C-alpha positions in Angstrom: 0.0 0.1 0.1 1.4 3.5 -1.0 1.8 6.3 1.5 -0.8 8.4 -0.3 -3.4 5.7 0.0 -2.7 5.1 3.8 -3.1 8.7 4.6 -6.4 8.9 2.6 -7.6 5.9 4.6 -6.4 7.7 7.8 -8.1 10.9 6.6 -11.6 8.9 5.9 -11.4 7.1 9.3 -11.0 10.4 11.0 -13.9 11.9 8.9 -16.1 9.2 10.2 -14.9 9.4 13.8 -16.0 12.9 13.6 -19.6 11.9 12.4 -19.8 9.2 15.0 -18.5 11.5 17.8 -20.1 14.8 17.1 -22.4 14.5 14.4 -20.2 16.3 12.0 -21.5 15.2 8.2 -19.2 15.3 5.3 -21.0 17.3 2.5 -18.0 17.4 -0.1 -19.1 17.4 -3.7 -17.4 15.5 -6.6 -15.8 18.5 -7.9 -14.4 19.6 -4.3 -13.1 16.1 -3.9 -11.3 16.2 -7.2 -10.0 19.4 -6.1 -8.8 18.2 -2.7 -11.2 20.2 -0.8 -13.4 18.5 2.1 -16.4 20.1 3.5 -18.4 19.3 6.7 -21.4 20.4 8.2 -21.7 20.9 11.9 -25.0 20.0 13.9 -25.5 23.4 14.6 -25.5 24.3 11.0 -22.1 25.9 10.4 -20.1 24.6 7.5 -16.2 24.2 7.6 -13.8 23.0 5.0 -10.3 21.9 4.5 -8.2 22.8 1.3 -5.5 20.9 -0.2 -3.6 24.4 -0.3 -3.2 24.1 3.5 -6.1 26.2 4.6 -9.3 25.5 7.0 -12.0 28.0 6.2 -15.5 28.7 7.8 -18.1 28.8 4.7 -20.9 30.8 5.9 -22.0 31.7 2.6 -20.6 32.1 -0.8 -19.4 35.7 0.0 -18.1 34.9 3.4 -15.4 32.5 3.6 -13.2 33.0 6.7 -9.6 31.4 6.9 -9.3 29.8 10.3 -5.4 28.9 10.4 -3.4 30.6 13.0 -1.9 33.9 12.3 1.8 35.3 12.8 3.3 38.7 12.0 6.4 38.7 9.6 8.5 41.2 7.8 8.4 41.6 4.3 10.9 43.7 2.2 10.3 45.5 -1.0 13.0 47.1 -3.2 11.6 50.1 -5.5 12.8 53.1 -7.4 12.3 56.5 -5.6 13.2 58.8 -8.3 16.3 57.7 -9.4 17.5 55.8 -6.1 16.9 52.1 -5.3 15.2 52.0 -1.9 14.3 49.1 0.1 11.4 49.3 2.7 10.2 46.8 5.3 6.7 46.2 6.6 5.2 44.0 8.9 2.5 41.8 7.4 0.2 39.1 8.9 0.5 35.7 7.4 -1.4 32.4 8.1 0.2 29.1 9.0 -0.7 26.4 6.5 -1.3 22.9 7.5 0.2 20.7 4.9 -1.1 17.3 6.1 -4.8 16.3 5.5 -5.1 14.3 8.6 -3.7 17.6 10.6 -6.2 19.9 8.7 -9.2 17.5 9.8 -7.8 17.4 13.3 -7.5 21.2 13.5 -11.0 21.7 12.1 -12.4 19.0 14.5 -10.8 20.9 17.5 -11.9 24.2 16.2 -15.6 22.9 15.9 -15.6 21.5 19.3 -14.2 24.7 20.9 -16.5 27.2 19.1 -19.4 25.5 18.3 -19.9 22.2 19.9 -18.9 23.3 23.4 -17.4 20.1 24.2 
């Protein structure tokens, strides 16, 4: 069995455990599945999704999708022309910590749902 197949089986088992433990139902469409997205509906009506890109998001409606990944500050530098002189400027920006493992994304989603919606 390949590593990828084994990981997918673990993710599917975790999604089933979320259903049995907390009533979290997977509502992933075929298109989402092909894109690497998994969507879940909570018993309270909220929808949460994990994405292959590393994000976990709350999907309240089509125009309100919120990133749930942890935020951190980092410094970014840009070099540009100011008149005829090269100038480097430094700024602090917010970034999100991406979660690369599918199983870790499901775990993050489950813990977030328990903490914020299911009160367990």
